[in-house]
N, C-alpha and C positions, 0 to 999 in steps of 0.2 A: 531328446538326447542332447547332452551337453558337448560342446566342442572344446578343444584344448585351450583356446584363448579365453573362452568364457569361464572355464574352470580355473584357469590361472588368475584371472582378474578377481575371482571371488575367494581365492585362497588367502589365508592369513599372511600378513606381511613377513613374519618370520620364515614361513615356508618359501616364499618367493626370494627372500634374501639368501637362504641356504641354497636354493636352486641356482641363483645367479653366481654365488661364490663357487659352486662346483663346476659350472660351465666355464667361468673365467679361469679357474685352475687348469681345466682340461685344455683350453685354448692356449694358455701360456706354455703348458707342457708340449703341445703339438707344434707350436712355433719354435720352441727350443730344439725339437727334433728336426724341424725343417732347416734351421740354421746349421745344425750339425751335418745334415745331408749336403747342404751347399758347401760347407767347409771341406767335407770329404771328397765331393765331386771335383771341386776346384783344385784341391791339393793333388789328387791323382791325375788330373788333366795336365797340371804343370810338370808332373813327373813323366809325361808321355804315356800314361796308363789310362787310356780312354774307355776301358771296359766297365768301369763303375759309373760312368756318366749317365747312361740310359736308365739303369736300375734306380739311381738316385733321383732322376727326374720323375720316373713313374711313382716312386715312393712319396716324393714331395707333392706331386699332383694329387695323389690319393689323400694325403693329409689335408691339402687345400680343400678338397671336396668335403671331407669330414668336418673341417672348421666352418665352412659355409653352411652345412647342415646344422651344426650346433648353434649358430647364430639365430636360427629360427626359434629356438627354445628359450632365448633370453627373455625375461619378463619385460613387458612394456611399462612405460612410466604411468603411474597412477594420476588420475585427474582430480 
């Protein structure tokens, strides 16, 4: 039975390039959402509305976990 890494290393370079592009686009999108959550949380905290701070933290932490999971699927460098 083939593992994910072995199958990925045997894939055509165009497939790994497409996979890497899709993952990088998702990571950029997720980091953009995290920046927006940070901006929203800080803006509301400065207006003494602290009700959004905890949900923004939970959302940002969830996106961080997703991003760390996506990093596993990035193709390794060919030797």
